[in-house]
VOBA-741526 format. One record per residue (C-alpha): x, y, z. Coordinates in steps of 0.05 Angstrom, whole numbers, plus 5000, padded with zeros to 4 digits. Layout:
XYZ;...
END
This chain:
638778074347;640077744415;643878184464;646677814524;647578314581;649178214654;647578704710;650179404699;652679284628;647779764596;641979344572;636779874585;640980404551;641579924492;634079874486;633080624494;638380794441;635880254394;628580474398;630381204391;634981044333;629380714294;624781304307;630281794286;630981394222;623681504205;619880924237;613581214269;613981224345;607680804350;610880294303;616380134354;613979654407;617979544471;615678964515;617778844586;615278494649;613279024699;609279674696;614880034731;619879824678;615080014622;614080714652;621580804659;622980584588;617681064560;620581634600;627781494579;626181404506;622182054505;627782424540;632882134491;628582364432;627683054463;620683104434;614983124483;609882994428;612882304415;609981754458;613881104449;609980454460;613180114520;608679634557;608278974592;606678334553;599878304587;598279034572;599878914499;595578284498;589878644532;590079194479;589478674424;583878284458;579978924476;580279174404;578978544364;575078054409;567877894392;563678414429;558177894439;563177464477;566177984523;561578584518;565179254516;571778964543;573878354584;576078464655;582678184679;582677764742;587877914795;591777324823;587577294888;581177344846;583476774802;585076334862;578176484891;574876274825;578875624826;576775484897;569475634879;569575144821;572974614864;567574714918;562274584866;565473934846;567373314885;573772984908;571472374869;572872764805;580372674821;584672054834;583571774905;590471984930;588372714923;582372644970;586072845034;588373505001;581873664966;578674294992;585074595020;588075254996;594374884978;590674424930;587175024898;593975364889;596874754855;590874704808;591575444791;598975354776;597574744732;592275124692;597175694679;602575194658;597774844611;595775504577;603075704571;604175064532;597975184489;593974594519;586474554529;581874074565;581473574508;588973534500;590073454575;585072874576;588572544517;595472624549;592672344614;590371714578;596671624537;601371744596;596971394647;596372034689;589072064712;590372724747;591673044679;584972804654;581673074718;585073734706;582473744635;575273654660;576374204711;579474664658;573274624614;568574824671;573375374695;573675684625;566075654618;565376054682;570476574661;566776654595;560076734629;562977274675;566777604617;573477584652;580377314635;586277094676;593377274653;595076604621;588476594584;589677314561;595977124524;592676504495;586676904469;591377394437;594976834400;588276564377;586277254350;592877314313;591276684273;586477134234;590577404176;587078074175;588078204249;595277964245;596778434188;593979034226;597678854290;604178754252;603479444220;603279744290;609579354310;614579454254;620279384304;619878984369;624479034429;623978554488;627078704555;628778124603;627677604549;629977054597;623377134634;618976954575;614876314578;613275874517;606676224504;609976904502;615376654456;609976364411;606477044411;612977384389;613776874333;606877054307;607977804316;614777834280;614777584208;620677184180;626477664175;622678194214;625978684262;626478424333;631778564386;631678204452;635978344513;637077884572;641377434614;639476714632;642776804700;637977354720;631376994712;626477104769;620076814739;621376074733;615875964784;611076274733;613475834675;619276234648;624775824615;631276224624;635475754581;630575874525;634176524510;639576104477;634375834428;632876544403;637676554342;634475924312;627376134328;628176824296;632576754235;633277264180;629477214114;634676744086;634076274145;640776474177;640376474254;639977154286;646577454308;648577494381;652078074416;654678094487;655478694532;661278514576;663479164609;660679334677;658780064685;654680054749;660380174799;
END
């Protein structure tokens, strides 16, 4: 189900009542997964669902996308690859790593027109953003190099070479950035055994602020929810605030076709049109 909801129309209440309703109907609390985009929102959703249920022993699973991905990677990743658990890089740490790798390379690794910018913080920030966008689209170094050749974009090929070295360094240090975290989770979910176990812990999925999902997160949801599975998303394309991080707000309108029922019929759409806030 897609619920279109503007400000003050009750979208959070819809999620709270929906999650509590499934639990009241017998779905285990840890089988209802609520995904959102900030820790504050996740804490608020957990509190409100618990208050609605009136049972302090029930702990609903409300978390950010990245917290969910981290729980999957921490549980099922190869211990020889990441040791006890991988560490997540903060945004400043990731930019520092990008600048370190750039410092160890040469401006000649990039097209000549980039030489005046090479070594600046701005160039490092652009490279970091391009790496995140590539991972959100499921691309790796080999694909970037191929696209660079086909489209005659040498900067894409240079980015592909940089990407390989950057990932090697992250692997050696046993750390992940946020884009790589979602990608590694999707790779793990290609294992049928892992996928079956994760799906059992997410019988019903709710997504808050769906308009802020990026292509990689939508792909993760498509893996997580089987054909005809239970998923309810709430959002409003006019409220997107994460386009700078790769979100595609108009993608919310693709939801019915991406998540049809078991017979292939597009998911239904509901709209909350009454303002309650004032």
